[in-house]
Backbone as a chain_set.jsonl record, in Angstrom:
{"seq": "MMEQELTDWFGPDMRPVHPGVYATEFVDGLDKGFSRWVGGRWGNQYSTPEAAAICGTAGAQNKRWRGLANKPEVNHG", "coords": {"N": [[101.045, 90.982, 103.153], [98.113, 89.385, 104.153], [95.988, 87.231, 102.307], [92.504, 87.704, 101.853], [89.773, 85.61, 102.809], [87.21, 84.522, 100.64], [83.648, 84.575, 100.007], [81.369, 82.031, 98.723], [80.211, 82.056, 95.293], [77.518, 84.258, 94.588], [74.325, 84.384, 93.014], [72.896, 86.54, 90.396], [70.426, 87.381, 91.359], [70.62, 87.669, 94.072], [71.471, 90.275, 96.098], [74.211, 92.397, 97.199], [74.557, 93.422, 100.648], [76.029, 95.526, 101.653], [77.472, 98.565, 100.391], [80.225, 98.708, 98.081], [83.29, 97.344, 96.633], [83.289, 94.396, 94.745], [84.27, 91.046, 93.843], [83.408, 90.018, 90.647], [81.557, 88.317, 88.066], [80.291, 87.769, 84.809], [77.177, 86.153, 84.136], [77.509, 84.175, 82.213], [80.035, 83.343, 82.756], [82.324, 84.025, 81.372], [83.654, 86.457, 81.619], [85.521, 87.845, 84.076], [86.102, 89.921, 86.932], [86.137, 92.98, 88.731], [83.615, 94.859, 90.358], [81.815, 97.773, 91.368], [79.391, 98.043, 93.867], [76.633, 99.993, 94.475], [74.309, 100.497, 96.43], [71.978, 99.276, 94.968], [72.681, 99.147, 92.284], [75.048, 97.831, 89.948], [78.342, 98.851, 89.045], [80.49, 99.345, 86.153], [82.566, 96.615, 85.007], [85.875, 95.909, 85.953], [89.427, 95.165, 85.679], [90.866, 95.432, 88.016], [90.412, 95.948, 91.574], [90.858, 98.561, 92.4], [90.405, 100.193, 90.146], [87.682, 99.646, 89.762], [86.614, 100.839, 92.025], [86.417, 103.564, 91.514], [84.516, 103.933, 89.586], [81.348, 104.722, 87.942], [77.83, 103.918, 88.157], [76.915, 102.401, 85.923], [77.022, 99.907, 84.835], [76.546, 96.527, 83.469], [73.978, 94.428, 84.786], [73.701, 91.718, 85.149], [75.307, 89.931, 86.865], [77.276, 87.549, 88.654], [78.52, 87.406, 91.992], [80.951, 87.776, 94.646], [82.076, 88.239, 97.994], [83.992, 89.354, 100.862], [84.547, 86.796, 103.228], [84.722, 87.171, 105.916], [84.464, 89.797, 108.339], [86.519, 92.562, 107.682], [89.626, 93.222, 109.385], [90.346, 96.167, 111.217], [92.974, 98.379, 111.214], [94.135, 100.473, 113.553], [96.449, 101.881, 113.996]], "CA": [[99.626, 91.118, 103.437], [97.409, 88.109, 104.088], [94.856, 87.264, 101.395], [91.213, 87.54, 102.512], [88.924, 84.499, 102.376], [86.011, 85.01, 99.963], [82.431, 83.765, 100.047], [81.015, 81.368, 97.478], [79.562, 82.96, 94.336], [76.083, 84.495, 94.686], [73.704, 84.652, 91.725], [72.506, 87.93, 90.184], [69.199, 87.726, 92.088], [71.015, 87.993, 95.447], [72.21, 91.54, 96.043], [75.008, 92.677, 98.389], [73.954, 94.256, 101.693], [76.868, 96.706, 101.862], [78.137, 99.137, 99.22], [81.656, 98.446, 98.004], [83.815, 96.645, 95.455], [83.169, 92.946, 94.857], [84.676, 90.214, 92.721], [82.21, 89.757, 89.85], [81.676, 87.673, 86.761], [79.015, 87.705, 84.114], [76.501, 84.877, 84.328], [78.07, 83.179, 81.293], [81.316, 82.93, 83.303], [83.421, 84.329, 80.47], [84.344, 87.708, 81.943], [85.644, 88.029, 85.514], [86.789, 91.146, 87.315], [85.663, 93.637, 89.941], [82.611, 95.89, 90.125], [81.371, 98.5, 92.555], [77.959, 97.981, 94.184], [76.216, 101.22, 95.149], [72.914, 100.448, 96.851], [70.939, 98.994, 93.991], [73.192, 98.993, 90.914], [76.455, 97.509, 89.724], [79.117, 99.648, 88.111], [81.194, 98.576, 85.125], [83.51, 95.609, 85.482], [87.27, 96.258, 85.682], [90.372, 94.101, 86.011], [91.399, 95.635, 89.366], [89.451, 96.565, 92.503], [91.111, 100.006, 92.465], [89.69, 100.812, 89.029], [86.246, 99.52, 90.014], [86.228, 101.728, 93.122], [86.185, 104.937, 91.068], [83.563, 103.954, 88.474], [79.956, 105.044, 88.199], [76.94, 102.764, 88.309], [76.281, 102.203, 84.617], [77.403, 98.598, 84.328], [75.575, 95.45, 83.29], [73.465, 93.98, 86.078], [73.595, 90.248, 85.167], [76.591, 89.472, 87.385], [77.446, 86.804, 89.893], [79.471, 88.154, 92.803], [81.345, 87.256, 95.947], [82.725, 89.24, 98.827], [84.807, 88.833, 101.953], [83.839, 85.834, 104.075], [84.781, 87.664, 107.287], [84.608, 91.235, 108.474], [87.948, 92.885, 107.687], [90.174, 93.835, 110.6], [90.713, 97.567, 111.037], [94.212, 98.716, 111.901], [94.038, 101.862, 114.012], [97.691, 102.475, 114.427]], "C": [[98.946, 89.772, 103.224], [96.177, 88.231, 103.183], [93.562, 86.955, 102.146], [90.477, 86.322, 101.942], [87.637, 85.077, 101.785], [84.843, 84.043, 100.14], [82.332, 82.937, 98.768], [80.381, 82.411, 96.561], [78.065, 83.046, 94.621], [75.555, 84.792, 93.294], [73.259, 86.101, 91.612], [71.226, 88.338, 90.906], [69.468, 88.072, 93.547], [71.879, 89.247, 95.386], [73.035, 91.742, 97.306], [74.257, 93.579, 99.374], [74.707, 95.574, 101.811], [77.423, 97.238, 100.548], [79.621, 98.799, 99.241], [82.024, 97.732, 96.724], [83.795, 95.147, 95.723], [83.797, 92.274, 93.648], [83.408, 89.847, 91.962], [82.571, 88.966, 88.6], [80.302, 87.669, 86.127], [78.468, 86.295, 84.212], [77.058, 83.798, 83.409], [79.457, 82.701, 81.731], [82.526, 83.302, 82.464], [84.23, 85.559, 80.859], [84.336, 87.924, 83.447], [86.399, 89.31, 85.795], [86.262, 91.662, 88.635], [84.686, 94.738, 89.567], [82.219, 96.522, 91.447], [79.857, 98.403, 92.678], [77.607, 99.236, 94.971], [74.713, 101.146, 95.355], [71.88, 100.28, 95.761], [71.426, 98.793, 92.571], [74.666, 98.639, 90.927], [77.079, 98.535, 88.791], [79.736, 98.747, 87.053], [82.167, 97.601, 85.759], [84.918, 95.973, 85.024], [88.181, 95.124, 86.124], [90.973, 94.245, 87.403], [90.338, 96.238, 90.273], [89.635, 98.077, 92.593], [90.375, 100.749, 91.354], [88.18, 100.763, 89.25], [85.767, 100.507, 91.07], [85.895, 103.142, 92.659], [85.146, 105.052, 89.955], [82.185, 104.413, 88.917], [79.123, 103.779, 88.336], [76.185, 102.486, 87.01], [76.541, 100.824, 84.04], [76.241, 97.645, 84.138], [75.198, 94.886, 84.655], [73.386, 92.462, 86.21], [74.907, 89.618, 85.638], [76.418, 88.569, 88.59], [78.504, 87.562, 90.677], [79.841, 87.38, 94.054], [82.114, 88.344, 96.681], [83.581, 88.575, 99.893], [83.973, 87.913, 102.837], [83.791, 86.3, 105.528], [84.93, 89.176, 107.281], [86.092, 91.587, 108.517], [88.385, 93.536, 108.998], [90.573, 95.261, 110.279], [91.953, 97.846, 111.861], [94.176, 100.195, 112.271], [95.389, 102.444, 114.403], [98.811, 101.974, 113.695]], "O": [[99.186, 89.102, 102.22], [95.42, 89.198, 103.273], [93.526, 86.05, 102.98], [90.551, 86.043, 100.746], [87.045, 85.998, 102.347], [85.033, 82.853, 100.391], [83.119, 83.122, 97.84], [80.053, 83.514, 96.998], [77.417, 82.028, 94.866], [76.259, 85.387, 92.478], [73.24, 86.822, 92.61], [70.964, 89.531, 91.053], [68.633, 88.702, 94.194], [72.899, 89.272, 94.699], [72.621, 91.311, 98.382], [73.426, 94.394, 98.974], [74.101, 96.621, 102.042], [77.805, 96.456, 99.678], [80.204, 98.623, 100.311], [81.188, 97.535, 95.841], [84.223, 94.685, 96.781], [83.854, 92.853, 92.563], [82.431, 89.41, 92.571], [83.716, 88.952, 88.147], [79.282, 87.579, 86.811], [79.234, 85.342, 84.356], [77.08, 82.625, 83.781], [79.999, 81.762, 81.148], [83.648, 82.931, 82.809], [85.387, 85.683, 80.458], [83.282, 88.159, 84.038], [87.234, 89.739, 84.999], [85.974, 90.888, 89.548], [84.891, 95.461, 88.592], [82.282, 95.892, 92.503], [79.128, 98.649, 91.717], [78.207, 99.512, 96.01], [73.939, 101.669, 94.553], [70.972, 101.104, 95.657], [70.669, 98.315, 91.726], [75.427, 99.08, 91.788], [76.433, 99.026, 87.867], [79.528, 97.533, 87.059], [82.544, 97.754, 86.921], [85.135, 96.304, 83.858], [87.76, 94.228, 86.855], [91.536, 93.285, 87.929], [89.458, 96.959, 89.803], [88.67, 98.801, 92.837], [89.791, 101.807, 91.59], [87.478, 101.731, 88.958], [84.625, 100.963, 91.014], [85.161, 103.853, 93.346], [84.916, 106.143, 89.434], [81.891, 104.486, 90.11], [79.654, 102.701, 88.602], [74.962, 102.352, 87.009], [76.296, 100.601, 82.854], [75.118, 97.9, 84.573], [76.018, 94.874, 85.573], [73.038, 91.961, 87.28], [75.54, 88.864, 84.899], [75.545, 88.781, 89.431], [79.306, 88.287, 90.088], [79.142, 86.454, 94.466], [82.713, 89.234, 96.078], [83.857, 87.377, 99.826], [82.824, 88.221, 103.154], [82.921, 85.874, 106.288], [85.457, 89.757, 106.333], [86.848, 90.995, 109.287], [87.638, 94.284, 109.628], [91.08, 95.538, 109.192], [91.983, 97.583, 113.063], [94.186, 101.061, 111.397], [95.425, 103.452, 115.109], [99.945, 102.383, 113.944]]}, "num_chains": 1, "name": "protein.A"}
């Protein structure tokens, strides 16, 4: 599987447009992982995107984030 190209880091004042799991880090840069964005709130931060995908939206909100730089290709077959 080919690794996806990611965007630069966005600050906590810039919010994602689409719901989903994003690479995140706290503003102090000490804790990196993955968090789920659900239209207005970040979920908890986890070490894997799979764990972040099933979390609620009770996480800290002071996170930098980055997402995919390009729209992912969809395989229909």
